[in-house]
Every structure is written in structure tokens, then in C-alpha cells.
C-alpha positions as CSV (number, residue, x, y, z in Angstrom):
1,X,15.0,16.3,-25.7
2,X,13.3,13.4,-27.7
3,X,15.1,9.8,-28.0
4,X,15.0,10.7,-31.6
5,X,16.8,13.5,-31.3
6,X,19.9,11.6,-30.2
7,X,19.1,7.9,-31.0
8,X,22.7,6.7,-30.5
9,X,23.3,8.7,-27.3
10,X,20.4,7.6,-25.8
11,X,20.5,3.8,-26.8
12,X,24.1,4.1,-25.2
13,X,23.6,6.0,-22.1
14,X,19.8,6.5,-21.3
15,X,17.7,9.2,-21.9
16,X,18.9,11.4,-18.8
17,X,22.6,11.3,-20.0
18,X,21.5,11.9,-23.5
19,X,19.6,15.2,-22.4
20,X,22.8,16.2,-20.6
21,X,24.7,15.5,-23.9
22,X,22.3,17.7,-25.7
23,X,23.0,20.7,-23.4
24,X,26.9,20.4,-23.5
25,X,26.8,19.8,-27.5
26,X,24.6,23.2,-27.4
27,X,27.5,24.6,-25.5
28,X,30.2,23.6,-27.4
29,X,28.5,24.6,-30.5
30,X,28.3,28.4,-29.0
31,X,32.0,28.1,-28.3
32,X,31.5,27.7,-24.9
33,X,34.2,25.3,-23.0
34,X,31.8,22.7,-21.4
35,X,34.3,20.0,-20.3
36,X,32.9,20.4,-16.8
37,X,30.1,18.0,-17.4
38,X,31.7,14.8,-18.7
39,X,29.5,12.5,-16.8
40,X,28.4,12.0,-20.4
41,X,31.5,10.5,-21.5
42,X,31.5,8.5,-18.4
43,X,28.7,6.3,-19.5
44,X,30.7,5.9,-22.9
45,X,33.8,4.9,-21.2
46,X,31.7,2.4,-19.4
47,X,31.0,0.5,-22.5
48,X,34.2,0.7,-24.6
49,X,37.6,-1.0,-24.7
50,X,40.7,0.1,-22.8
51,X,41.9,1.1,-26.3
52,X,38.9,3.2,-27.4
53,X,38.9,4.8,-23.5
54,X,42.7,5.7,-24.5
55,X,41.9,7.2,-27.9
56,X,39.0,9.0,-26.9
57,X,41.2,10.8,-23.9
58,X,43.3,11.7,-26.6
59,X,40.5,13.3,-28.5
60,X,39.4,15.1,-25.3
61,X,43.1,16.8,-24.8
62,X,42.8,18.2,-28.8
63,X,42.3,22.1,-27.9
64,X,39.6,23.7,-29.9
65,X,40.6,25.3,-33.2
66,X,43.2,22.7,-33.7
67,X,43.6,19.3,-35.3
68,X,45.6,15.9,-34.7
69,X,46.0,13.2,-37.4
70,X,45.1,9.5,-36.9
71,X,48.7,9.0,-36.7
72,X,49.6,11.6,-34.5
73,X,46.9,10.1,-32.1
74,X,48.3,6.7,-32.7
75,X,51.5,7.7,-31.6
76,X,50.5,9.3,-28.8
77,X,49.2,6.5,-27.3
78,X,52.6,4.8,-27.8
79,X,51.0,2.8,-30.9
80,X,52.4,4.4,-34.1
81,X,50.9,1.8,-36.5
82,X,47.3,1.9,-34.9
83,X,46.0,4.8,-37.0
84,X,43.4,2.9,-38.6
85,X,42.2,1.3,-35.1
86,X,42.3,5.0,-34.1
87,X,40.1,5.8,-37.3
88,X,37.6,3.0,-36.4
89,X,37.4,4.2,-32.7
90,X,36.5,7.3,-33.5
91,X,33.7,6.1,-36.4
92,X,32.4,4.0,-33.3
93,X,32.0,7.3,-31.1
94,X,28.6,7.7,-29.9
95,X,29.3,11.5,-28.7
96,X,30.9,13.5,-31.4
97,X,31.3,17.3,-30.7
98,X,31.7,15.7,-26.7
99,X,34.5,13.7,-27.7
100,X,35.8,15.5,-30.5
101,X,36.6,13.2,-33.1
102,X,35.7,16.0,-35.9
103,X,39.3,17.4,-34.7
104,X,41.1,14.5,-36.1
105,X,42.3,14.2,-40.0
106,X,44.2,12.1,-42.3
107,X,47.9,12.7,-42.3
108,X,47.8,14.0,-45.7
109,X,45.6,17.1,-44.1
110,X,42.4,15.6,-45.8
111,X,39.3,15.3,-43.6
112,X,39.3,11.4,-43.4
113,X,35.6,10.5,-42.2
114,X,33.1,11.8,-40.0
115,X,29.8,9.6,-38.4
116,X,27.8,12.7,-39.4
117,X,29.1,13.2,-42.7
118,X,32.1,15.1,-44.1
119,X,29.7,18.4,-44.4
120,X,29.2,18.3,-40.7
121,X,32.5,17.9,-39.9
122,X,33.4,20.8,-42.0
123,X,31.2,23.3,-40.5
124,X,32.4,22.1,-36.9
125,X,35.9,22.9,-37.9
126,X,34.9,26.0,-39.8
127,X,33.2,27.1,-36.4
128,X,36.2,26.6,-34.2
129,X,38.3,28.4,-36.9
130,X,40.2,25.8,-38.3
131,X,41.4,26.7,-41.8
132,X,40.6,24.1,-43.9
């Protein structure tokens, strides 16, 4: 895998970790559970605030095929008014799919945002059998 294939992950974590991320993402996209190899997320967690760590931990608890709202994540964290900060943390996620920010939607059921674009978010959710 070249640095160009995952530039954000490569800059954040180094090339070897970006390669691990590539294989983990491939497993996830094929419907396999790939949470056994989360050394990738360790590097992300080392470089982010405690708040983001808490958000990312919550995201990793969202089961495949389900969604949560930004507000639900904030409430689960005990910070019910921090839904905008949750959305910002999702937007800053350098390992989408591994840290599944695509499973987070707006409270009204709309998709909200996604760093790789709304169409990509739709496709990921469809692959996980989420009804849109």
C-alpha cells in the first residue's frame, strides 16, 4: 500500500500502521469482524484529546448494521449538550470505517456529515444493511 492510498492514516500513524489499517478496513468492508487488530487505533488514540478518545471508544461500541445519533453518543458520554463536539470529533477521525463514524447520524435521521462524503457514508451503511 502506498502512502497515497491512505495519506491521513500514514501521516498520523506511520506507513506500517497504515498498512495494518488497510487490511483491517478490507476485512470490515467484506463484513468480517476485525476488531482484534486495533493497534491501529492505539496510534490515533495517542494523538488525540481525552474527549476524542471517549468519542472514538463510543463509536467502536456501535454494532455493525446500527446507527446512533451525535446526541445519543454525547448522552452516553454523560455530556448531553456536547453533540456538536461529538460531530467535530467524528469529522477529525483519520481512520473512518475502523473507528466507525459512518454509523453516526443526525438526531432527525438524516445522515449528517462524513469526511469521505455522504455518498460513501450511504454505501458503507448499505453494506452493513442499514435501512436509509
